[in-house]
C-alpha positions as CSV (number, residue, x, y, z in Angstrom):
1,M,29.9,57.9,65.5
2,A,29.6,60.1,68.6
3,E,29.2,63.9,68.4
4,P,32.4,65.7,69.2
5,E,32.8,67.4,72.6
6,F,34.0,70.5,70.8
7,S,34.2,71.5,67.2
8,A,35.0,74.9,65.6
9,R,35.4,75.6,61.9
10,G,36.9,78.6,60.2
11,V,39.9,78.5,62.6
12,R,43.2,80.0,61.6
13,I,45.9,77.6,62.5
14,A,49.5,78.9,62.5
15,R,52.8,77.4,63.5
16,W,55.2,80.2,64.1
17,P,55.9,82.1,61.9
18,R,53.8,80.5,59.2
19,S,50.0,80.1,58.7
20,L,49.0,76.6,57.9
21,T,45.3,77.2,57.2
22,R,42.9,80.1,57.5
23,A,39.8,78.0,57.5
24,G,40.7,74.9,59.5
25,E,38.9,73.0,62.1
26,V,39.7,72.2,65.8
27,R,37.9,69.1,67.1
28,I,37.9,67.3,70.5
29,E,36.5,63.8,70.1
30,D,37.0,60.5,71.9
31,G,39.6,62.0,74.2
32,R,41.8,63.4,71.3
33,L,42.4,66.9,70.0
34,A,42.7,67.1,66.2
35,L,43.8,70.1,64.1
36,L,42.4,69.8,60.6
37,T,42.9,71.7,57.3
38,S,39.9,73.1,55.5
39,Y,39.9,69.9,53.4
40,G,39.8,67.7,56.4
41,S,43.4,66.5,56.3
42,E,45.0,66.1,59.7
43,I,47.7,68.7,60.6
44,D,48.3,67.2,64.1
45,S,46.5,65.3,66.8
46,A,47.2,64.0,70.3
47,P,45.4,62.7,73.4
48,V,43.9,65.7,75.3
49,S,45.9,64.7,78.4
50,A,49.1,65.4,76.4
51,V,47.9,68.8,75.1
52,R,48.8,72.1,76.8
53,A,46.7,75.1,75.9
54,G,46.1,78.6,77.2
55,R,45.7,82.2,76.3
56,P,48.9,84.2,76.8
57,W,48.7,87.8,78.1
58,F,49.9,89.2,74.7
59,A,47.3,87.3,72.6
60,K,44.1,88.8,71.2
61,A,40.9,87.7,72.8
62,D,40.1,85.2,70.1
63,E,43.6,83.6,70.1
64,T,44.8,80.5,72.0
65,V,48.1,78.8,72.0
66,A,48.1,75.0,72.0
67,T,51.1,72.7,72.3
68,V,50.4,69.4,70.5
69,N,53.1,66.8,70.3
70,G,55.7,69.4,71.3
71,T,54.7,71.8,68.5
72,R,53.2,75.2,69.4
73,Y,50.2,76.3,67.3
74,R,48.4,79.6,67.4
75,L,44.7,79.1,67.0
76,T,42.5,82.0,66.1
77,L,38.9,80.9,66.9
78,Q,36.4,83.3,65.5
79,D,32.7,83.0,66.0
80,H,31.1,84.8,63.1
81,D,27.6,84.5,64.6
82,H,28.4,86.6,67.6
83,G,30.3,89.5,66.1
84,R,33.3,91.1,67.7
85,D,33.3,89.3,71.1
86,G,32.4,85.9,69.7
87,G,35.9,84.8,69.3
88,S,36.7,85.2,73.0
89,R,33.7,83.1,73.8
90,T,34.7,80.4,71.4
91,S,38.2,80.5,72.7
92,G,36.9,80.1,76.3
93,R,34.6,77.2,75.3
94,F,37.6,75.5,73.6
95,L,39.8,75.8,76.8
96,A,36.9,74.6,79.0
97,A,36.2,71.6,76.7
98,L,39.9,70.7,76.7
99,K,40.0,70.7,80.5
100,R,36.8,68.7,80.8
101,A,38.0,66.1,78.3
102,A,41.3,65.7,80.1
103,G,39.5,65.4,83.4
104,R,41.2,68.5,84.9
105,S,39.3,71.1,86.9
């Protein structure tokens, strides 16, 4: 099994207006984005070419909005190792990995 192109744990995954998990996982592997619960159950997944993601102007630095299979999810990516600004770095790494995996520049 290959190592994932991107993986983040401890991610809060919300589908407006409800939180689905506060300790989920976002994973990009083999050309697919998967949103997982803290127990490893799949919330949603799709090929990265079909996923839209970005950081809206009104979102916090550690938040990203991703549309997977037509459903909008708010992902709060916190990097506990880097303190306050770590979430924005993790969020940026997620968006860059998604673009790379989809072949977009």
